[in-house]
C-alpha positions, 0 to 999 in steps of 0.5 A: 278105939276110944283112945284114938277117938279121944286123941282125934277130938283133941287134934280137932280142937287144936285144928290139926285136922289131918291128924284128927282124921288119922285118929278117927280112921284108926278108931273106925278100923279098930272098933269096927265100921259101926262107930257113928261118932267116929264117922261124924267127927271125921266128917267134920274134920274133912269139912274143916280141910275143905273136902266136902265130898269126903265129909258128906260120905262120912255124914251119910255113914254116920246117919245110916248107923245112928239117926241122931247124926241125920 
């Protein structure tokens, strides 16, 4: 999961947002659905792609898992 999280961050910096989303999604699948960092990062990538509904859903999930993301 950590490798996908790191690759997702690299893709995000490179503005390859869909690839970043794919990596964060895989990190969530592998690491379990309690990875607030992956949800928060995926939400940022969704927002960068102009998908606010999905971004807000991930932000809400990250917040429910860890209050530092609220």
